[in-house]
N, C-alpha and C positions, 0 to 999 in steps of 0.2 A: 446656539449650540445645535449642530447637525449630526445625525448618526454615523455619516461616513466618517466623522472626526473621531468617534466613539471606535469604529473599526480599524482606523488608522493606530490609534493609541493602543488598542489591545494586542494589534499585529506587532506592534514595535515591542510590546511588553512580552510576547511571547517568543520572538525572535532574537531579542537583545540587540537590534540594530535597525536602522532606516533602510539599508540597502536590502538586508534580507526580507524586512516588512514589504517593501515596495515589489520584490521579486513574488512574493506570495500574493499580493494584493492585485499584481499587474499594472502598477503605477510606477511613475519614476520616482525617484528618493526624494526630490525637491518639492514634490506635490505632498507626499507624505509628511515631511518636515514641516511645510507651510500648514497642512491641515491640523497638527498638534499644537503648533505654535499659536494659531489663531483660538485654539480651545484652550491654552495655558492663557493668554492674554484676556479671554473672557471671563476665565473664573479667578482670575488674579493671583493662581498660585503654580509655582514649578512642579511639575509632574515627573519629568525624566530629567536625568543628568547623566553627563559623560563619566566613563568608569575605564579609562584607558581606550581604548579602540571601540569598546561597547557602550551601550546606552542601557542604564537601569533606571527604575523606578525610584522616585523619593518616597518618604513614608506617607505623605498626602497622596502619591500617585498609586501606591499601593491601595490604599482605601479607595480610590477614585475607581481605578479598573476593575476591582471586585463589582462596584455598583454599575459599570461600564457593561460587564459581561451579563449580568443579570437585564440590563435593560435590553440588549440586543436579542438575548434569548427570548425576553417576552414581547419583543417586537416580531419575531419569528414565528412565535406560538399564536398572536393576534392575527399575523397575515394568514397563516394557514386556517385559522378558524373562518375569517372573512371569504376565503377562497374555496369552502368546501363545496359550493354548487357549481363553481367554474371549471376551467380546465386546471390540471396540476401544473403547478409552476414553483420555482425556486431552484436554488443552485445546491448540486450535490457534489461533493468532493470524495472520491474513492481510491484508495491506496491498494495497490497490490502488485505481487510479481508477475514476470511475464506467463508463465505456465498457468496460473489462474485467469488472467486475461484472456489467453488463448481458448481456455475451456469455456469461460462466459461469454464470450462474444456475440454469439448467436443471440442469448437471453437480453445482454445489454443492447444489441441492435434492435430487438422488438420492442423493448421498453421505452426507447429513444422515438421509435415510428409513431408508438401509441401514445406519448406524450411529449410531443414536439417543442411545448413551451418550457419544459423543463430543462436547465441548463446542466449538463454532465460534464464533470472533469476529471480525468483518470490520472492519476501518479502512479506512474510505474517505480516501484522502490523494493528494496533487497527487504527478506522479513525483518531484520533487526531495526530496520529504518522507519519502519511502519508504526509501531505503538507511539512514539514520540508526536507524530503527526496528529494522531487522533487525541491523545493527551493534551495538546497544545491548540486543538481546535481548527488545526490547518486541513484535517480531513474529517469527514462525518464518519466514517467506518472504513475498515480494512480487512485484508486477509494475512495472517501470519500463522506460523507454528505456536503451539501452544507454549512452550518453553520460552516465546519472547514476549508473551502478554502478562502485562504488570497486575497487580490486583486492582488499579484504578479502571481498569477495564473488563467489561464482560466480554466472555470467549465463548462460542458455540461451534463445536465440531461442525465441518460443514463439507469437507470432499477428501479423499485419499488420493495422492498422485503416486504413481508408480514410478520407479526407476528404470531408465530404457538405456541399453547401449546401441549405438548408430555405429555400423561398421562397413567401410567401402566393400562392394560385392567383390572385388579384386583381392581382398585381403585374406590371408590364410584364416583367420579368427572366424571368417564368414561361412568357412566350410567345417567348422567345430561344433558339435553338439552341446556339450556342457562346458561353458567358458568359465573359469574361475579367476579368483583376485590375482592368483599368481600368473596366469596368463595375461591379464591386463597390465601387470605389472613390468612385463617385459616389452611393450608396445608404446609409442608415443601418443600420449592421451591428449585431447581436446577437452578442458574442462570448463564448468561454470567457474564463477567467479568463488574463491576460497571464502570469501567473508560472507556469502549468501548461504542459505540455509541447506540448499542442495551441494553446494560445494564443501562445506563442513561435514554433511553426511559421508560423502565420499572420502574425505581426509581421514575420517575416524575409522571407516572401514578398512583402509588399509594399515593405519596405525595398529588397530586392535590385532591385525594378524601380523604385526612387526613386518611388512614389506614397503620397499622404497618402490616410488612409481615416478615416471617421467612426464612432466607437463610440456607439451609443445606450446599449446595455446589456453591462455586463461581469459574469459569473457563473459558478461551477462547478458550477453545476445545470443538466444539459442539459434537464430538463423544463422548468424555468422558461425556458431559451432557446426550446424549442419552444413554449411558451405565449405568448410575446411575438410568435413569428411566427404564430401561429394568430388572434392578435388584428390581425394586419394592420399591425404597427409597423414592420417592417424584414425584413431577410434573414439569416439566420444562417449561420454556417459552424462545424461540428462533426465530432467523431470518428464514426467507423461504428457505429451501433447499431440496436437494433429500435424500429421506428417503428409505434405502434398504426395499426390499420385506421380509426379515426375520425380521428385527425390526419391522415392522407393524403387524407382528403376535403377538408381546407383547406389542405394544405401540399404543395407539390411538391417531391421529393428528388431531387437531382442530384448524381451522382458529381462530385468536385472534385478528385481524387488528380492530375490532371495539372496543377493550379495549387498545390497545396501539397504533392504528396508523400505517400507512405504513412508511415505512423508504426509503428514496429516496438518491439513491448513483448516483454519477456522476463521468465523467472521467475529470481528472485535468492535466495540463501540462504547462511549464512554458511560459509565455508572452515573453521573450526575450532569444535570445540564439539559437543556431541550434539544431534541432532535428532530428536524424537520420533517413534516408530512412526505415531502418528495424523496428524502433519505429513507424513510421506513418503507416506503412503497418499493423503492429499489431493493433495499435490503430483502423484502419479502420475495421478489422475482427471482434476486441470484442464490436465495438458501430456501428453495422450495421444499427441502427434505426436514426443514427445522421443524419441532414439534409445534402442533396448534397453539401452545401457550406464548410461543417466542415472541409473536408480533404484539400480544396483548401487554407481555412484560416490557418490550420496548415503549410502547406507549406509556406505560405506567412510569418507567424510568424517566422517559424524556419530559413529564411534567414534575419530575422533583425538583425542590428548591435548590438553587446554588448556593456553594459555601459563602 
C-alpha cells in the first residue's frame, strides 16, 4: 500500500469521478484508476462502485477513506516536524478571485523567492466556488466573502475592496462629477460575471433602485473588461485593483463605492484536519493584519483529530 494510492482514492471520493480526480492530481485518468485498482486488489475489498456516470464509495470504502484521510494528514504533520530545521517545503494550494490575486501578488512573489522549495499552486475561482474546494481538501485555504463561507470553515476578515468605474476619457460621463446609478443605466456596461460576487453586488444595486441596465460584455477577466473600455466601447464596473500607467492614459478611474458598497473578503480554512506548515506560513504572509492569536489558532486547529 502506497501513499499515492491513498491520495488517488481520496481525490476520487472528493470529486466523484476518475477524470475529475485526475485533473486535480495532474495525472491521467488511467493512472488514477490503476492506482485505486491495485489498492482494492491488495486489501481484497471493493472501495468504489459506479453510479451512472459518477463513482461513489461503497460502505467499506467510506470507512477506508476516513482512515486514509487521517493517514495522509498524519504523514503531512510528521513531515513538517521532521523538516523544521531545513528549508520550508510542501505544496500549498490557494483559491482566490482575480482582484485578490492582483492585490497580493507582491507578497506572494516575496514568499516564493524566500521559500523556493515550497510548491505554490494558485486557483483563480469565483467567490461561491472557493468554499467547496477548501472543504474537499482541493485547496488549503482561500479568499471569499463571508456570505459564501459555510460553518465548516473558519473565516477571518482580511481585506476590503472598493468598487470602481472605468470610463473612456472621451466618454461624456468622464466629464461628470457625480455619477449616479441612473446615469450608468443609460450607457452600455462592461461587467464582471453576474455569478461572481462583484457581479451580484452590481446587479443587486440596480435592482434595489428598480433600474434596468444594458450589459454589452460580461466576463470574469478584469483585463478584458479594461480592454473594452480602452477601446471606447463602454463603461466598466469592477473591483479595486492596480491599473497600469498606460491604461490610465486612456481610462478614467472613479471610486464607485458609494454606489455599490465595499466588498469584504476574508481568508478561510478548514476547522478540522491538519494544515501544513507551508500553508500556515503563507497565510500569515497574506494576512499580516490578522490579530496575533490567529496563527496560534491555526496551529491548534491544524492538529485537531479528524472525524
